[in-house]
C-alpha positions, 0 to 999 in steps of 0.5 A: 626383832620388837623394839624394846625401851626401858626408862627408869631413874636408878637407886642415885636418881640418875635416867637411864635407857636402856635399849634392845638394837630395834629400840635404838633404831627407833628412838634414833628416826624419832630423833632425827626426825624432830623439826620445828614443824614436828616439834616433839613425840611421846614416850608410853607402855608399849601396849598402848601403841605409842609413838615410842612404846616403852618397857614396864619392867624394870631390869634391877629391883630399886629402879623406878620406870618412867612409863610416860614422858614426852621428848621437846624440840625447841629452836633457840630463836623459841626458848629466847622468845619463851624461856629466857633463862634456859640460854643464860647459863653454859651447865650441862651443855658440854661447853 
């Protein structure tokens, strides 16, 4: 089965990621492969052979499809040097 991943924002503006099992496995492999040496990957339309192909069809009317994106891996040391403001708050990190 080919990976099927759909990224969208719903009517409330929430990000949703819809995955079939093969799409989940691909996304997890890409996430686990992130490191200081390999620090990002791209999402893109499935017909363009991106690292993580995404679908262009929404599940529901009103959803806004996200066809392009990037996942970036950042070490705290890198953020401290380049974007220290992101380390200054515990909001949004589960604390």
